[in-house]
C-alpha positions, 0 to 999 in steps of 0.5 A: 531533528530531521525525520526523513530516514529510518535511522532518523526515525529510530533516533527520534523514538528513543529521544521522545521516550527518554530511555537510552535502554530501548535502542534495540526495541525501536525497530520493533515499534516501527514494524508494529506501527507499519502493521497498523498503517498497512491496515488503516491507511490507503493513500495514492502515494502508496499506489504503484504499478508492477510489471509481471509475466505469465508462464506458458501452461501455468494459471498463476503468477506470484504476487510482488513482495510489497503487495498489499491490495489490488487496484487493477490488472491489465494484459499488455498487447501491441495495441496497449493495455487490456483490462482483465476482469476481477472475479471472486475466487469462489465464482471464477470459472476455470478452463483447462484450454490454454489461452489469453487470460480473461479474468483473475482473482487472488489465491494464496499469495498469487494472481490466479487466472481463468485459464493457463497461458498459451504463451508468456503475457506481459501484465501490469498490476496496479496495487497499494504497496506495503510500508516496510522501512528498513536499513535497505529501504530507509525512506518512503513517500509516507515518511517523507510527507507524514513523519508524524504518522510514523513517529506517533504510530511507533510511540503508541506501540512503545507505550504498552511495552513500557506499561504506561497508560498515560503515554499511550493515551497521549501518543494515541491522540497525536497518532489519530490526529495525524491519521485524520489529517492525512485522510483529509488531505487525500480527500481534498486531492480527490475533490480537486480531481473531480472539479477538474473533470466536471467542466469537460463533462459540461462542455461535452453536454452542450450546456 
């Protein structure tokens, strides 16, 4: 059976459990699996960039619905992107004078800046997105590349519902193996990126 869409995944979960009466529960198992994956999994394929805009006289911008973790934030200008400095919420120094934001933090579901904007500024937020399969969003990069993470993650969540410790142990072992392999593949990709940079550094040093 293919595992490329949300519908495929729900059907596969029911098949693996061999329980025809759980069709209405498979969506719950997927939601619980994604909740776990959103806590423990961070892959480059989950990173995305979102365009945002500040409002005049306002010091905050609402976070995108799919936001999970921030990576970087830039303000877009005629000459290109200018990075904004992240500050811990308790250390952010706030000015009442409107101007271009210079620093930012996270506060109650929003980006918060060190001052209100004197005009509308274009922003680019690079972030780790949240996994959230649905009928409206039937696939994503993680399901495409790591369908076993989704399948065994959902089956792990199904086992306690079935009160089956043996299945829980079996599916947890498969899930943890899939998670370790995904992390190992990510680490290899980062190592290749490092190797690609090193010759340039050597060439610039004159050695």
